[in-house]
C-alpha positions as CSV (number, residue, x, y, z in Angstrom):
1,X,-73.4,63.2,-35.6
2,X,-69.8,63.6,-36.9
3,X,-68.6,60.2,-37.9
4,X,-65.0,59.8,-35.8
5,X,-62.0,58.9,-37.9
6,X,-60.3,55.7,-37.3
7,X,-57.0,55.6,-35.6
8,X,-54.6,52.4,-35.8
9,X,-52.2,52.0,-33.3
10,X,-49.6,49.7,-34.2
11,X,-47.8,48.1,-31.4
12,X,-45.2,45.0,-30.8
13,X,-42.9,44.2,-33.6
14,X,-40.2,42.4,-34.8
15,X,-37.4,44.3,-32.7
16,X,-35.2,44.2,-29.7
17,X,-37.8,47.1,-28.5
18,X,-41.1,45.0,-28.5
19,X,-41.7,45.3,-25.2
20,X,-41.0,49.0,-24.7
21,X,-43.2,49.4,-27.5
22,X,-46.3,47.9,-25.2
23,X,-45.9,50.3,-22.7
24,X,-45.6,53.2,-25.1
25,X,-48.5,52.2,-27.0
26,X,-50.5,51.6,-24.0
27,X,-49.6,55.4,-22.9
28,X,-51.0,56.4,-26.7
29,X,-54.2,54.4,-26.9
30,X,-55.2,55.4,-22.8
31,X,-54.7,59.3,-24.2
32,X,-56.2,59.2,-27.6
33,X,-59.3,61.4,-27.6
34,X,-62.5,58.9,-28.0
35,X,-65.2,61.7,-28.2
36,X,-63.0,62.4,-31.8
37,X,-61.4,59.3,-32.7
38,X,-62.0,55.5,-32.8
39,X,-59.0,53.5,-31.9
40,X,-58.2,49.9,-33.4
41,X,-55.6,48.3,-31.5
42,X,-53.2,46.7,-33.8
43,X,-50.7,44.2,-32.5
44,X,-47.0,42.9,-34.5
45,X,-45.8,39.7,-32.6
46,X,-42.5,39.0,-32.4
47,X,-42.8,36.8,-35.1
48,X,-44.3,39.3,-37.5
49,X,-47.8,38.1,-37.3
50,X,-50.0,41.1,-37.8
51,X,-53.2,40.7,-35.4
52,X,-56.2,43.1,-34.6
53,X,-56.6,43.1,-30.9
54,X,-60.0,43.4,-29.6
55,X,-59.0,43.3,-25.3
56,X,-57.9,46.4,-22.9
57,X,-54.7,48.0,-22.6
58,X,-53.5,46.4,-19.4
59,X,-52.6,43.4,-21.2
60,X,-50.9,45.0,-23.9
61,X,-48.7,46.8,-20.8
62,X,-47.9,43.6,-19.2
63,X,-47.1,41.9,-22.5
64,X,-50.5,39.4,-22.6
65,X,-52.3,40.2,-25.4
66,X,-51.3,37.8,-27.8
67,X,-54.4,36.1,-26.2
68,X,-56.8,33.7,-29.2
69,X,-60.1,35.0,-27.8
70,X,-58.7,39.0,-28.2
71,X,-56.9,38.4,-31.4
72,X,-58.0,38.5,-35.3
73,X,-55.7,37.5,-37.7
74,X,-55.0,40.3,-40.3
75,X,-53.5,41.9,-43.2
76,X,-53.5,45.5,-44.9
77,X,-54.7,46.3,-47.8
78,X,-52.9,47.7,-50.6
79,X,-56.0,49.0,-52.8
80,X,-55.7,52.5,-52.1
81,X,-59.3,53.2,-52.2
82,X,-60.2,51.0,-49.7
83,X,-57.5,51.9,-46.3
84,X,-57.7,48.9,-43.6
85,X,-57.0,45.8,-43.4
86,X,-58.8,42.3,-44.1
87,X,-59.4,40.0,-41.3
88,X,-58.4,36.5,-41.9
89,X,-59.8,33.4,-40.7
90,X,-58.7,29.8,-41.6
91,X,-56.5,31.9,-44.2
92,X,-59.7,33.5,-46.0
93,X,-61.0,37.3,-46.0
94,X,-63.8,37.2,-43.5
95,X,-64.1,41.3,-42.9
96,X,-62.5,44.2,-43.8
97,X,-61.5,46.7,-40.9
98,X,-61.3,50.4,-42.1
99,X,-58.5,52.5,-40.6
100,X,-58.1,56.5,-41.4
101,X,-54.9,57.2,-39.8
102,X,-52.0,54.9,-38.4
103,X,-50.3,55.7,-35.2
104,X,-47.1,53.8,-35.3
105,X,-45.4,53.2,-31.8
106,X,-42.8,51.0,-32.8
107,X,-39.5,51.4,-31.6
108,X,-36.5,50.5,-33.3
109,X,-35.8,48.2,-36.5
110,X,-38.9,47.4,-38.4
111,X,-40.9,50.1,-37.2
112,X,-38.6,52.9,-36.5
113,X,-36.6,52.7,-39.7
114,X,-39.0,53.7,-42.1
115,X,-40.0,50.2,-42.8
116,X,-43.7,50.4,-41.6
117,X,-43.7,54.3,-42.8
118,X,-43.0,52.8,-46.4
119,X,-45.7,50.5,-46.0
120,X,-48.1,52.4,-44.9
121,X,-47.8,55.5,-47.6
122,X,-48.3,52.7,-50.5
123,X,-51.4,51.7,-48.7
124,X,-52.4,55.7,-49.0
125,X,-52.7,55.9,-44.9
126,X,-51.5,58.8,-43.0
127,X,-49.2,58.1,-40.8
128,X,-48.0,59.9,-37.8
129,X,-44.2,61.0,-37.7
130,X,-41.7,61.0,-39.7
131,X,-42.1,59.9,-43.1
132,X,-39.8,56.7,-44.3
133,X,-36.7,58.8,-45.7
134,X,-36.6,60.6,-42.8
135,X,-37.0,58.1,-40.5
136,X,-34.5,55.7,-42.5
137,X,-31.8,58.7,-42.1
138,X,-32.4,59.1,-38.7
139,X,-32.1,55.8,-37.4
140,X,-29.1,54.8,-38.9
141,X,-26.4,57.1,-36.9
142,X,-23.9,57.2,-39.5
143,X,-26.0,58.8,-42.0
144,X,-28.0,61.2,-39.1
145,X,-24.1,62.2,-38.5
146,X,-23.2,63.1,-42.1
147,X,-26.6,64.6,-42.9
148,X,-26.1,66.9,-39.9
149,X,-22.3,67.5,-40.5
150,X,-23.7,68.8,-44.4
151,X,-25.5,71.3,-42.0
152,X,-23.1,72.6,-40.2
153,X,-24.6,71.1,-36.8
154,X,-21.5,70.1,-34.7
155,X,-22.1,66.4,-34.0
156,X,-19.7,63.8,-32.1
157,X,-17.1,62.9,-33.9
158,X,-17.6,59.2,-35.3
159,X,-15.8,56.0,-37.1
160,X,-18.0,53.6,-38.9
161,X,-17.1,50.1,-39.4
162,X,-19.1,46.7,-40.9
163,X,-19.5,43.5,-40.5
164,X,-17.3,42.4,-43.4
165,X,-14.8,44.7,-42.7
166,X,-14.3,44.0,-39.2
167,X,-13.6,40.1,-40.4
168,X,-11.2,41.3,-42.8
169,X,-9.2,43.6,-40.6
170,X,-6.2,43.4,-38.2
171,X,-7.6,44.3,-34.8
172,X,-4.7,45.5,-33.9
173,X,-4.0,47.7,-36.0
174,X,-7.8,49.1,-36.2
175,X,-7.4,49.4,-32.4
176,X,-4.5,51.1,-32.6
177,X,-5.7,53.4,-35.1
178,X,-9.4,54.1,-33.2
179,X,-6.9,55.4,-29.9
180,X,-4.9,57.9,-31.8
181,X,-7.9,59.3,-33.6
182,X,-10.6,59.0,-30.9
183,X,-8.8,58.1,-27.7
184,X,-10.2,55.7,-24.7
185,X,-13.1,55.7,-23.2
186,X,-15.1,55.2,-26.5
187,X,-18.5,54.2,-26.9
188,X,-19.3,51.3,-29.3
189,X,-23.0,51.7,-30.9
190,X,-24.9,49.5,-33.4
191,X,-25.6,52.1,-36.0
192,X,-29.7,50.9,-36.4
193,X,-31.1,50.9,-32.6
194,X,-32.6,52.6,-30.1
195,X,-33.1,52.3,-26.7
196,X,-29.2,52.2,-26.2
197,X,-29.8,48.8,-26.9
198,X,-26.0,47.3,-27.4
199,X,-24.3,50.2,-26.6
200,X,-20.8,50.1,-24.5
201,X,-18.4,51.9,-23.3
202,X,-14.7,50.6,-23.7
203,X,-11.9,51.8,-21.5
204,X,-9.5,49.7,-23.1
205,X,-8.3,47.6,-25.8
206,X,-10.0,44.2,-24.3
207,X,-13.3,46.1,-23.8
208,X,-13.1,47.0,-27.2
209,X,-12.7,43.9,-29.1
210,X,-15.6,42.8,-26.5
211,X,-18.1,45.5,-27.0
212,X,-17.5,45.7,-30.7
213,X,-18.4,41.9,-31.3
214,X,-21.9,42.6,-28.8
215,X,-22.4,45.3,-31.1
216,X,-22.2,43.5,-34.6
217,X,-25.1,40.6,-32.4
218,X,-27.5,43.6,-33.1
219,X,-26.1,45.5,-36.5
220,X,-24.1,44.5,-39.8
221,X,-22.8,48.4,-39.0
222,X,-21.5,49.8,-36.1
223,X,-20.1,53.3,-35.3
224,X,-17.3,54.3,-32.7
225,X,-17.9,57.7,-30.4
226,X,-15.5,59.5,-28.3
227,X,-16.4,60.1,-24.7
228,X,-18.1,63.9,-24.1
229,X,-17.8,64.9,-20.9
230,X,-21.1,67.3,-20.6
231,X,-24.5,67.4,-19.6
232,X,-27.2,65.2,-21.1
233,X,-30.2,67.9,-22.6
234,X,-33.1,66.5,-24.4
235,X,-35.8,68.6,-26.6
236,X,-38.8,67.4,-27.6
237,X,-40.2,69.0,-31.3
238,X,-43.4,68.9,-32.6
239,X,-45.0,69.9,-35.8
240,X,-44.2,69.9,-39.8
241,X,-43.3,73.1,-41.6
242,X,-43.0,74.9,-39.0
243,X,-42.0,72.7,-35.3
244,X,-42.1,73.8,-32.1
245,X,-39.1,73.1,-29.7
246,X,-40.1,72.5,-26.1
247,X,-38.4,73.2,-22.5
248,X,-35.5,71.5,-22.4
249,X,-34.9,68.5,-19.9
250,X,-31.9,67.4,-18.2
251,X,-30.7,63.4,-17.5
252,X,-28.8,62.3,-14.9
253,X,-28.5,59.0,-15.3
254,X,-28.2,55.9,-12.8
255,X,-25.6,54.2,-14.5
256,X,-22.3,55.5,-15.8
257,X,-24.3,56.4,-19.0
258,X,-28.2,56.6,-19.9
259,X,-28.1,52.8,-21.1
260,X,-31.0,51.0,-21.7
261,X,-31.6,50.2,-17.9
262,X,-31.2,53.4,-16.7
263,X,-33.8,54.1,-19.0
264,X,-36.5,52.1,-18.2
265,X,-35.6,50.3,-15.2
266,X,-34.0,52.2,-12.7
267,X,-35.7,54.8,-10.7
268,X,-32.5,56.3,-9.6
269,X,-32.2,58.3,-12.9
270,X,-33.2,61.6,-12.4
271,X,-34.9,64.2,-15.2
272,X,-34.7,67.7,-14.2
273,X,-37.2,69.9,-16.6
274,X,-36.6,72.4,-17.3
275,X,-33.0,72.1,-17.1
276,X,-31.2,74.7,-15.2
277,X,-29.4,76.6,-18.3
278,X,-28.8,79.7,-19.3
279,X,-31.7,81.8,-21.0
280,X,-29.3,82.2,-24.1
281,X,-27.9,78.2,-24.2
282,X,-31.4,77.0,-23.9
283,X,-32.3,79.1,-26.8
284,X,-29.2,78.0,-28.9
285,X,-30.5,74.3,-28.3
286,X,-33.8,75.0,-29.3
287,X,-32.9,76.5,-32.6
288,X,-30.3,74.0,-33.2
289,X,-33.0,71.2,-31.9
290,X,-35.3,72.9,-35.1
291,X,-32.4,72.9,-37.6
292,X,-32.0,69.6,-36.9
293,X,-34.9,68.3,-36.9
294,X,-35.8,70.8,-40.6
295,X,-32.4,69.4,-42.3
296,X,-33.1,65.4,-41.4
297,X,-36.8,66.0,-43.1
298,X,-38.5,65.4,-39.5
299,X,-42.3,65.7,-39.7
300,X,-44.6,64.9,-36.6
301,X,-42.4,64.5,-33.8
302,X,-38.8,63.4,-32.4
303,X,-36.9,63.9,-29.6
304,X,-33.2,65.7,-30.1
305,X,-30.9,64.8,-27.7
306,X,-27.6,66.9,-27.0
307,X,-24.4,66.8,-24.7
308,X,-23.5,70.6,-23.3
309,X,-19.9,70.4,-22.3
310,X,-18.3,72.6,-19.5
311,X,-17.4,75.3,-22.2
312,X,-21.0,75.5,-23.4
313,X,-20.6,74.0,-26.7
314,X,-23.6,72.4,-27.9
315,X,-23.2,69.0,-29.7
316,X,-26.0,66.9,-31.2
317,X,-25.6,62.9,-29.9
318,X,-28.9,61.9,-31.9
319,X,-32.4,62.3,-33.0
320,X,-35.2,60.1,-32.1
321,X,-38.1,59.9,-34.3
322,X,-40.4,57.9,-32.4
323,X,-39.2,58.3,-28.9
324,X,-40.5,56.8,-25.4
325,X,-44.5,57.3,-24.8
326,X,-44.2,55.9,-21.4
327,X,-45.4,57.7,-17.8
328,X,-41.6,58.7,-17.9
329,X,-40.6,59.0,-21.1
330,X,-38.8,62.7,-21.2
331,X,-40.9,63.4,-24.5
332,X,-44.4,63.4,-23.0
333,X,-43.1,65.4,-20.0
334,X,-41.3,67.9,-22.0
335,X,-44.3,68.7,-23.9
336,X,-46.6,68.8,-21.2
337,X,-44.4,71.3,-18.8
338,X,-44.5,73.7,-22.2
339,X,-48.0,73.7,-21.9
340,X,-49.5,71.1,-23.5
341,X,-52.2,68.4,-21.9
342,X,-51.2,64.5,-22.6
343,X,-54.6,64.2,-24.8
344,X,-53.7,67.5,-26.6
345,X,-50.4,66.0,-27.5
346,X,-51.6,62.9,-29.2
347,X,-54.2,64.9,-30.9
348,X,-51.8,67.2,-32.3
349,X,-50.0,64.3,-33.5
350,X,-52.9,62.9,-35.6
351,X,-53.6,66.4,-36.9
352,X,-50.0,66.9,-38.3
353,X,-50.5,63.4,-39.9
354,X,-53.5,64.7,-41.5
355,X,-51.9,67.7,-42.7
356,X,-48.8,66.4,-44.0
357,X,-50.9,63.7,-45.9
358,X,-53.2,66.1,-47.6
359,X,-50.2,68.3,-48.5
360,X,-48.4,65.4,-50.0
361,X,-51.1,64.9,-52.0
362,X,-50.2,67.4,-54.3
363,X,-47.0,65.7,-55.6
364,X,-48.8,62.3,-55.6
365,X,-50.6,62.7,-59.4
366,X,-49.5,61.1,-62.4
């Protein structure tokens, strides 16, 4: 009998997107092929405590998993020959849980930004998705713009502002400069968040000041972009050296733009799969998604989001290295419509992580 590989699905985390992670992780866990893999559920509380969770996914989904009857405190092993977690009782090691592969389903800061990817690299455990370098670049919207622009991929114009600069600049002069360069309305975005958290659309000077302050509550660096009038098109990319780009989907948000509420709460947001586009335009967007994926050093998976203007101008909005994995999430829907089964998607992502890990071993020798 072939021994199953042990998959550690990590969820929760110290992030404003903690609750969304619970929904995504539940979907991933429920769709892992248990004929091939043994699943270990690893939860991180909002305080940053790590636990091995032995209950069902319903309790993860409804955020009641932190029950003392189902959790054990754990800490990661950094011994490259002993990959997994030590279980702690009364601050003493009581047992060891082996982990062969990690599937991080951690949206936002402290999960999607390369931090846990770096941790698991040090721990010598293959990790599903992008590595810590590409994760960090894709998480930082300012750095993403810079890398994509250097690869001649068109993005929205943007200005960057950090909290120190904001405290020491004259707002009237700042606003006048932004108005000349970008014009109203403007989008104000924290540089390092996902799920549209802290993102707002300013129509005037008063709103600009208000929304800049709100964005700085989330991140110390923000970006300001002009409003782009166009359709919102998304593409799911999967693979390593030879990535595959899915058919395209279009979003018709229920709100003024595709904010947090429109993504996760408002059932009136509409998804059109496939997006009704001329074949030439569709192919060009898919090719651009792959070009961006490679330029950013992505691996495993990424959802790439675009604007398509009335003149069929393709503008890359942003990449998402750990996109939502809920029942209504675009990433999985696009791949299913492209011919993948749900379990097949999860299995393929695990296989890609192993392939990349084995390939990287060639370059880790002393």
